[in-house]
KEKOLPA-27037 format. One record per residue: residue number from 1; x, y, z of N, C-alpha, C, O in turn; residue in one letter. Coordinates in nm, 3 decimals. Layout:
% residues N
+--------+---------+---------+---------+---------+---------+---------+---------+---------+---------+---------+---------+---------+------+
! fidren !     n.x !     n.y !     n.z !    ca.x !    ca.y !    ca.z !     c.x !     c.y !     c.z !     o.x !     o.y !     o.z ! lopa !
+--------+---------+---------+---------+---------+---------+---------+---------+---------+---------+---------+---------+---------+------+
!    NUM !       X !       Y !       Z !       X !       Y !       Z !       X !       Y !       Z !       X !       Y !       Z !    A !
...
+--------+---------+---------+---------+---------+---------+---------+---------+---------+---------+---------+---------+---------+------+
***
This chain:
% residues 112
+--------+---------+---------+---------+---------+---------+---------+---------+---------+---------+---------+---------+---------+------+
! fidren !     n.x !     n.y !     n.z !    ca.x !    ca.y !    ca.z !     c.x !     c.y !     c.z !     o.x !     o.y !     o.z ! lopa !
+--------+---------+---------+---------+---------+---------+---------+---------+---------+---------+---------+---------+---------+------+
!      1 !   1.124 !  -0.519 !   0.323 !   1.139 !  -0.463 !   0.455 !   1.274 !  -0.499 !   0.514 !   1.333 !  -0.422 !   0.589 !    X !
!      2 !   1.322 !  -0.616 !   0.478 !   1.450 !  -0.658 !   0.534 !   1.563 !  -0.567 !   0.485 !   1.654 !  -0.536 !   0.562 !    X !
!      3 !   1.559 !  -0.527 !   0.362 !   1.665 !  -0.442 !   0.305 !   1.670 !  -0.307 !   0.373 !   1.778 !  -0.258 !   0.407 !    X !
!      4 !   1.557 !  -0.246 !   0.394 !   1.553 !  -0.113 !   0.455 !   1.588 !  -0.117 !   0.604 !   1.630 !  -0.016 !   0.660 !    X !
!      5 !   1.572 !  -0.232 !   0.667 !   1.599 !  -0.246 !   0.810 !   1.745 !  -0.276 !   0.842 !   1.782 !  -0.278 !   0.959 !    X !
!      6 !   1.827 !  -0.299 !   0.741 !   1.968 !  -0.329 !   0.765 !   2.044 !  -0.204 !   0.808 !   2.000 !  -0.092 !   0.783 !    X !
!      7 !   2.156 !  -0.223 !   0.873 !   2.238 !  -0.112 !   0.922 !   2.315 !  -0.045 !   0.808 !   2.344 !   0.074 !   0.815 !    X !
!      8 !   2.348 !  -0.119 !   0.706 !   2.425 !  -0.067 !   0.594 !   2.351 !   0.049 !   0.526 !   2.235 !   0.033 !   0.486 !    X !
!      9 !   2.417 !   0.163 !   0.513 !   2.352 !   0.282 !   0.457 !   2.312 !   0.265 !   0.311 !   2.209 !   0.318 !   0.269 !    X !
!     10 !   2.391 !   0.192 !   0.235 !   2.355 !   0.171 !   0.094 !   2.230 !   0.084 !   0.083 !   2.145 !   0.108 !  -0.003 !    X !
!     11 !   2.219 !  -0.017 !   0.169 !   2.098 !  -0.100 !   0.171 !   1.977 !  -0.017 !   0.211 !   1.869 !  -0.031 !   0.153 !    X !
!     12 !   1.994 !   0.071 !   0.310 !   1.884 !   0.159 !   0.351 !   1.844 !   0.251 !   0.237 !   1.725 !   0.273 !   0.214 !    X !
!     13 !   1.942 !   0.303 !   0.165 !   1.913 !   0.394 !   0.054 !   1.828 !   0.324 !  -0.052 !   1.725 !   0.376 !  -0.093 !    X !
!     14 !   1.873 !   0.207 !  -0.096 !   1.799 !   0.134 !  -0.199 !   1.666 !   0.081 !  -0.147 !   1.568 !   0.075 !  -0.221 !    X !
!     15 !   1.662 !   0.043 !  -0.019 !   1.537 !  -0.003 !   0.040 !   1.434 !   0.110 !   0.049 !   1.316 !   0.090 !   0.019 !    X !
!     16 !   1.479 !   0.229 !   0.089 !   1.388 !   0.344 !   0.098 !   1.342 !   0.385 !  -0.041 !   1.226 !   0.422 !  -0.060 !    X !
!     17 !   1.433 !   0.379 !  -0.138 !   1.398 !   0.411 !  -0.276 !   1.290 !   0.315 !  -0.328 !   1.191 !   0.357 !  -0.387 !    X !
!     18 !   1.311 !   0.186 !  -0.304 !   1.214 !   0.085 !  -0.349 !   1.080 !   0.102 !  -0.278 !   0.974 !   0.090 !  -0.339 !    X !
!     19 !   1.085 !   0.131 !  -0.148 !   0.962 !   0.150 !  -0.073 !   0.886 !   0.274 !  -0.120 !   0.763 !   0.274 !  -0.127 !    X !
!     20 !   0.960 !   0.380 !  -0.154 !   0.895 !   0.501 !  -0.206 !   0.824 !   0.471 !  -0.338 !   0.713 !   0.519 !  -0.362 !    X !
!     21 !   0.887 !   0.392 !  -0.422 !   0.824 !   0.358 !  -0.551 !   0.703 !   0.267 !  -0.531 !   0.600 !   0.286 !  -0.595 !    X !
!     22 !   0.715 !   0.170 !  -0.443 !   0.604 !   0.079 !  -0.417 !   0.487 !   0.152 !  -0.351 !   0.370 !   0.122 !  -0.378 !    X !
!     23 !   0.518 !   0.248 !  -0.264 !   0.413 !   0.320 !  -0.191 !   0.333 !   0.413 !  -0.281 !   0.226 !   0.460 !  -0.241 !    X !
!     24 !   0.381 !   0.439 !  -0.400 !   0.303 !   0.520 !  -0.495 !   0.179 !   0.445 !  -0.541 !   0.079 !   0.506 !  -0.579 !    X !
!     25 !   0.184 !   0.313 !  -0.537 !   0.071 !   0.229 !  -0.578 !  -0.028 !   0.222 !  -0.461 !   0.006 !   0.169 !  -0.355 !    X !
!     26 !  -0.147 !   0.274 !  -0.480 !  -0.247 !   0.281 !  -0.373 !  -0.281 !   0.144 !  -0.313 !  -0.312 !   0.135 !  -0.194 !    X !
!     27 !  -0.276 !   0.041 !  -0.394 !  -0.311 !  -0.092 !  -0.342 !  -0.200 !  -0.151 !  -0.254 !  -0.223 !  -0.250 !  -0.184 !    X !
!     28 !  -0.081 !  -0.092 !  -0.256 !   0.029 !  -0.141 !  -0.172 !   0.044 !  -0.061 !  -0.043 !   0.115 !  -0.105 !   0.048 !    X !
!     29 !  -0.021 !   0.054 !  -0.031 !   0.005 !   0.144 !   0.081 !  -0.027 !   0.081 !   0.217 !   0.057 !   0.086 !   0.306 !    X !
!     30 !  -0.144 !   0.025 !   0.234 !  -0.180 !  -0.035 !   0.362 !  -0.096 !  -0.161 !   0.390 !  -0.044 !  -0.175 !   0.500 !    X !
!     31 !  -0.082 !  -0.252 !   0.292 !   0.002 !  -0.371 !   0.320 !   0.147 !  -0.335 !   0.359 !   0.205 !  -0.400 !   0.446 !    X !
!     32 !   0.204 !  -0.234 !   0.295 !   0.341 !  -0.195 !   0.329 !   0.350 !  -0.144 !   0.473 !   0.446 !  -0.175 !   0.544 !    X !
!     33 !   0.251 !  -0.067 !   0.515 !   0.250 !  -0.019 !   0.654 !   0.230 !  -0.135 !   0.752 !   0.294 !  -0.140 !   0.857 !    X !
!     34 !   0.141 !  -0.227 !   0.717 !   0.114 !  -0.341 !   0.805 !   0.233 !  -0.436 !   0.814 !   0.252 !  -0.505 !   0.914 !    X !
!     35 !   0.315 !  -0.438 !   0.708 !   0.434 !  -0.525 !   0.706 !   0.550 !  -0.466 !   0.787 !   0.656 !  -0.527 !   0.798 !    X !
!     36 !   0.529 !  -0.347 !   0.842 !   0.633 !  -0.287 !   0.924 !   0.719 !  -0.186 !   0.851 !   0.833 !  -0.162 !   0.891 !    X !
!     37 !   0.668 !  -0.127 !   0.746 !   0.746 !  -0.033 !   0.668 !   0.766 !   0.103 !   0.730 !   0.859 !   0.175 !   0.693 !    X !
!     38 !   0.680 !   0.141 !   0.824 !   0.687 !   0.277 !   0.879 !   0.807 !   0.294 !   0.973 !   0.879 !   0.393 !   0.961 !    X !
!     39 !   0.829 !   0.201 !   1.062 !   0.935 !   0.216 !   1.163 !   1.074 !   0.236 !   1.101 !   1.145 !   0.327 !   1.145 !    X !
!     40 !   1.117 !   0.157 !   1.002 !   1.249 !   0.182 !   0.945 !   1.257 !   0.317 !   0.873 !   1.363 !   0.380 !   0.870 !    X !
!     41 !   1.146 !   0.361 !   0.815 !   1.145 !   0.492 !   0.749 !   1.167 !   0.603 !   0.851 !   1.244 !   0.696 !   0.827 !    X !
!     42 !   1.101 !   0.591 !   0.964 !   1.116 !   0.690 !   1.071 !   1.259 !   0.688 !   1.124 !   1.317 !   0.794 !   1.151 !    X !
!     43 !   1.317 !   0.571 !   1.139 !   1.455 !   0.559 !   1.186 !   1.553 !   0.625 !   1.090 !   1.646 !   0.694 !   1.132 !    X !
!     44 !   1.533 !   0.603 !   0.962 !   1.620 !   0.665 !   0.861 !   1.605 !   0.816 !   0.865 !   1.704 !   0.889 !   0.856 !    X !
!     45 !   1.483 !   0.863 !   0.879 !   1.460 !   1.008 !   0.882 !   1.522 !   1.072 !   1.006 !   1.558 !   1.189 !   1.003 !    X !
!     46 !   1.536 !   0.996 !   1.114 !   1.596 !   1.049 !   1.237 !   1.747 !   1.063 !   1.224 !   1.808 !   1.139 !   1.299 !    X !
!     47 !   1.807 !   0.992 !   1.132 !   1.952 !   0.999 !   1.111 !   1.986 !   1.124 !   1.031 !   1.943 !   1.138 !   0.916 !    X !
!     48 !   2.062 !   1.213 !   1.090 !   2.093 !   1.342 !   1.026 !   2.185 !   1.327 !   0.905 !   2.186 !   1.414 !   0.818 !    X !
!     49 !   2.261 !   1.220 !   0.899 !   2.363 !   1.207 !   0.795 !   2.330 !   1.104 !   0.688 !   2.416 !   1.070 !   0.606 !    X !
!     50 !   2.210 !   1.054 !   0.689 !   2.174 !   0.949 !   0.594 !   2.135 !   1.008 !   0.459 !   2.056 !   1.102 !   0.451 !    X !
!     51 !   2.191 !   0.951 !   0.354 !   2.153 !   0.992 !   0.218 !   2.013 !   0.943 !   0.182 !   1.953 !   0.990 !   0.086 !    X !
!     52 !   1.962 !   0.848 !   0.259 !   1.832 !   0.788 !   0.229 !   1.716 !   0.869 !   0.287 !   1.600 !   0.834 !   0.265 !    X !
!     53 !   1.744 !   0.977 !   0.359 !   1.637 !   1.054 !   0.424 !   1.532 !   1.103 !   0.324 !   1.412 !   1.098 !   0.351 !    X !
!     54 !   1.577 !   1.148 !   0.210 !   1.485 !   1.199 !   0.108 !   1.386 !   1.091 !   0.066 !   1.265 !   1.114 !   0.062 !    X !
!     55 !   1.438 !   0.972 !   0.035 !   1.351 !   0.863 !  -0.010 !   1.263 !   0.814 !   0.103 !   1.147 !   0.778 !   0.080 !    X !
!     56 !   1.317 !   0.812 !   0.226 !   1.237 !   0.769 !   0.341 !   1.120 !   0.865 !   0.363 !   1.007 !   0.822 !   0.389 !    X !
!     57 !   1.146 !   0.995 !   0.353 !   1.039 !   1.093 !   0.370 !   0.935 !   1.079 !   0.260 !   0.815 !   1.086 !   0.287 !    X !
!     58 !   0.980 !   1.060 !   0.138 !   0.886 !   1.044 !   0.027 !   0.800 !   0.919 !   0.047 !   0.679 !   0.922 !   0.025 !    X !
!     59 !   0.862 !   0.810 !   0.088 !   0.788 !   0.686 !   0.112 !   0.685 !   0.705 !   0.223 !   0.572 !   0.660 !   0.212 !    X !
!     60 !   0.726 !   0.773 !   0.331 !   0.634 !   0.796 !   0.443 !   0.516 !   0.883 !   0.399 !   0.402 !   0.858 !   0.438 !    X !
!     61 !   0.544 !   0.983 !   0.320 !   0.436 !   1.070 !   0.270 !   0.341 !   0.993 !   0.179 !   0.220 !   1.014 !   0.184 !    X !
!     62 !   0.395 !   0.905 !   0.096 !   0.308 !   0.826 !   0.007 !   0.224 !   0.728 !   0.090 !   0.107 !   0.707 !   0.059 !    X !
!     63 !   0.281 !   0.670 !   0.194 !   0.203 !   0.582 !   0.281 !   0.094 !   0.661 !   0.352 !  -0.014 !   0.608 !   0.379 !    X !
!     64 !   0.122 !   0.786 !   0.383 !   0.025 !   0.871 !   0.452 !  -0.089 !   0.915 !   0.361 !  -0.189 !   0.968 !   0.409 !    X !
!     65 !  -0.076 !   0.893 !   0.232 !  -0.186 !   0.924 !   0.140 !  -0.309 !   0.841 !   0.173 !  -0.422 !   0.881 !   0.143 !    X !
!     66 !  -0.288 !   0.725 !   0.234 !  -0.399 !   0.638 !   0.270 !  -0.440 !   0.665 !   0.414 !  -0.360 !   0.650 !   0.506 !    X !
!     67 !  -0.564 !   0.704 !   0.432 !  -0.617 !   0.737 !   0.564 !  -0.597 !   0.624 !   0.665 !  -0.574 !   0.651 !   0.783 !    X !
!     68 !  -0.605 !   0.500 !   0.621 !  -0.591 !   0.385 !   0.711 !  -0.452 !   0.375 !   0.773 !  -0.434 !   0.306 !   0.873 !    X !
!     69 !  -0.354 !   0.442 !   0.716 !  -0.217 !   0.436 !   0.768 !  -0.187 !   0.546 !   0.869 !  -0.082 !   0.543 !   0.932 !    X !
!     70 !  -0.275 !   0.642 !   0.887 !  -0.245 !   0.757 !   0.973 !  -0.216 !   0.717 !   1.117 !  -0.123 !   0.770 !   1.177 !    X !
!     71 !  -0.292 !   0.625 !   1.173 !  -0.270 !   0.584 !   1.312 !  -0.136 !   0.512 !   1.324 !  -0.061 !   0.536 !   1.418 !    X !
!     72 !  -0.107 !   0.424 !   1.231 !   0.021 !   0.353 !   1.233 !   0.137 !   0.451 !   1.226 !   0.235 !   0.439 !   1.301 !    X !
!     73 !   0.126 !   0.547 !   1.138 !   0.232 !   0.647 !   1.122 !   0.249 !   0.727 !   1.251 !   0.362 !   0.753 !   1.293 !    X !
!     74 !   0.139 !   0.766 !   1.314 !   0.147 !   0.841 !   1.438 !   0.209 !   0.756 !   1.550 !   0.294 !   0.805 !   1.624 !    X !
!     75 !   0.167 !   0.631 !   1.561 !   0.219 !   0.543 !   1.667 !   0.368 !   0.514 !   1.651 !   0.439 !   0.496 !   1.750 !    X !
!     76 !   0.417 !   0.511 !   1.528 !   0.558 !   0.479 !   1.501 !   0.648 !   0.602 !   1.504 !   0.768 !   0.591 !   1.480 !    X !
!     77 !   0.592 !   0.719 !   1.531 !   0.674 !   0.840 !   1.540 !   0.687 !   0.915 !   1.409 !   0.774 !   1.001 !   1.395 !    X !
!     78 !   0.603 !   0.882 !   1.313 !   0.612 !   0.944 !   1.182 !   0.579 !   1.092 !   1.180 !   0.635 !   1.167 !   1.100 !    X !
!     79 !   0.489 !   1.135 !   1.268 !   0.454 !   1.277 !   1.271 !   0.574 !   1.358 !   1.317 !   0.606 !   1.462 !   1.259 !    X !
!     80 !   0.640 !   1.312 !   1.422 !   0.760 !   1.382 !   1.469 !   0.869 !   1.385 !   1.363 !   0.938 !   1.485 !   1.346 !    X !
!     81 !   0.882 !   1.274 !   1.291 !   0.983 !   1.267 !   1.186 !   0.952 !   1.366 !   1.074 !   1.042 !   1.431 !   1.021 !    X !
!     82 !   0.825 !   1.378 !   1.039 !   0.786 !   1.473 !   0.935 !   0.806 !   1.616 !   0.983 !   0.845 !   1.703 !   0.905 !    X !
!     83 !   0.778 !   1.641 !   1.111 !   0.798 !   1.776 !   1.165 !   0.945 !   1.815 !   1.168 !   0.980 !   1.932 !   1.159 !    X !
!     84 !   1.030 !   1.714 !   1.180 !   1.173 !   1.741 !   1.187 !   1.234 !   1.775 !   1.051 !   1.349 !   1.820 !   1.043 !    X !
!     85 !   1.158 !   1.753 !   0.943 !   1.208 !   1.790 !   0.811 !   1.228 !   1.941 !   0.812 !   1.140 !   2.015 !   0.857 !    X !
!     86 !   1.339 !   1.986 !   0.764 !   1.382 !   2.125 !   0.779 !   1.287 !   2.234 !   0.740 !   1.202 !   2.218 !   0.652 !    X !
!     87 !   1.301 !   2.346 !   0.807 !   1.240 !   2.475 !   0.776 !   1.090 !   2.474 !   0.757 !   1.039 !   2.538 !   0.665 !    X !
!     88 !   1.020 !   2.403 !   0.842 !   0.875 !   2.413 !   0.841 !   0.804 !   2.332 !   0.735 !   0.681 !   2.329 !   0.734 !    X !
!     89 !   0.876 !   2.265 !   0.646 !   0.810 !   2.184 !   0.544 !   0.728 !   2.074 !   0.608 !   0.619 !   2.040 !   0.561 !    X !
!     90 !   0.780 !   2.017 !   0.717 !   0.709 !   1.910 !   0.786 !   0.578 !   1.958 !   0.845 !   0.480 !   1.884 !   0.844 !    X !
!     91 !   0.576 !   2.081 !   0.897 !   0.453 !   2.135 !   0.953 !   0.344 !   2.148 !   0.849 !   0.228 !   2.118 !   0.876 !    X !
!     92 !   0.380 !   2.191 !   0.731 !   0.283 !   2.202 !   0.622 !   0.232 !   2.064 !   0.584 !   0.113 !   2.045 !   0.561 !    X !
!     93 !   0.323 !   1.968 !   0.579 !   0.285 !   1.832 !   0.544 !   0.187 !   1.774 !   0.646 !   0.085 !   1.716 !   0.608 !    X !
!     94 !   0.218 !   1.791 !   0.774 !   0.130 !   1.738 !   0.878 !  -0.004 !   1.810 !   0.876 !  -0.108 !   1.748 !   0.896 !    X !
!     95 !  -0.002 !   1.939 !   0.851 !  -0.128 !   2.013 !   0.841 !  -0.212 !   1.960 !   0.726 !  -0.334 !   1.945 !   0.740 !    X !
!     96 !  -0.148 !   1.930 !   0.614 !  -0.221 !   1.873 !   0.500 !  -0.277 !   1.735 !   0.533 !  -0.390 !   1.703 !   0.496 !    X !
!     97 !  -0.198 !   1.655 !   0.602 !  -0.245 !   1.522 !   0.643 !  -0.365 !   1.534 !   0.736 !  -0.463 !   1.462 !   0.722 !    X !
!     98 !  -0.357 !   1.626 !   0.833 !  -0.466 !   1.644 !   0.928 !  -0.592 !   1.692 !   0.856 !  -0.702 !   1.646 !   0.886 !    X !
!     99 !  -0.576 !   1.783 !   0.762 !  -0.691 !   1.833 !   0.687 !  -0.755 !   1.721 !   0.606 !  -0.878 !   1.708 !   0.604 !    X !
!    100 !  -0.672 !   1.641 !   0.540 !  -0.724 !   1.529 !   0.461 !  -0.798 !   1.430 !   0.550 !  -0.905 !   1.381 !   0.514 !    X !
!    101 !  -0.740 !   1.400 !   0.668 !  -0.804 !   1.307 !   0.760 !  -0.938 !   1.362 !   0.809 !  -1.037 !   1.289 !   0.817 !    X !
!    102 !  -0.939 !   1.490 !   0.840 !  -1.063 !   1.554 !   0.884 !  -1.169 !   1.549 !   0.775 !  -1.285 !   1.518 !   0.801 !    X !
!    103 !  -1.129 !   1.580 !   0.652 !  -1.222 !   1.577 !   0.539 !  -1.278 !   1.437 !   0.517 !  -1.396 !   1.420 !   0.488 !    X !
!    104 !  -1.192 !   1.335 !   0.531 !  -1.237 !   1.197 !   0.514 !  -1.339 !   1.159 !   0.620 !  -1.441 !   1.098 !   0.590 !    X !
!    105 !  -1.312 !   1.196 !   0.744 !  -1.403 !   1.164 !   0.854 !  -1.535 !   1.239 !   0.834 !  -1.642 !   1.183 !   0.857 !    X !
!    106 !  -1.527 !   1.363 !   0.793 !  -1.648 !   1.443 !   0.770 !  -1.733 !   1.380 !   0.660 !  -1.855 !   1.373 !   0.674 !    X !
!    107 !  -1.671 !   1.334 !   0.552 !  -1.745 !   1.269 !   0.444 !  -1.813 !   1.141 !   0.491 !  -1.928 !   1.116 !   0.458 !    X !
!    108 !  -1.741 !   1.060 !   0.569 !  -1.799 !   0.935 !   0.620 !  -1.915 !   0.965 !   0.713 !  -2.015 !   0.893 !   0.712 !    X !
!    109 !  -1.904 !   1.071 !   0.793 !  -2.010 !   1.107 !   0.885 !  -2.135 !   1.150 !   0.809 !  -2.246 !   1.115 !   0.848 !    X !
!    110 !  -2.117 !   1.227 !   0.702 !  -2.230 !   1.273 !   0.622 !  -2.303 !   1.158 !   0.554 !  -2.425 !   1.163 !   0.538 !    X !
!    111 !  -2.229 !   1.055 !   0.514 !  -2.290 !   0.941 !   0.446 !  -2.374 !   0.857 !   0.541 !  -2.470 !   0.791 !   0.500 !    X !
!    112 !  -2.339 !   0.859 !   0.669 !  -2.413 !   0.773 !   0.764 !  -2.534 !   0.839 !   0.821 !  -2.605 !   0.779 !   0.902 !    X !
+--------+---------+---------+---------+---------+---------+---------+---------+---------+---------+---------+---------+---------+------+
***
């Protein structure tokens, strides 16, 4: 988390790359979000000129694969960051996240 939070763009690039790779592992998704991984990703995505935006978006999407991270992502501005991804791609992504969250809640409700 320290590497991705630095001001240096190269550190952010490698930090976002590492976080994207780590976030692919389902057992790391919640701990990474709890350790503060979402906020620096959102900050990188807000920077129009950062080369790390691609990796930051990928890492955020992988963290969003886990339903438990959805509230953290929303609170840290991740939904707005995803919507800002060019030409409507973010809207599709958020729609998919919302559908997945709804399906998860519906399944839990049926089990109870």
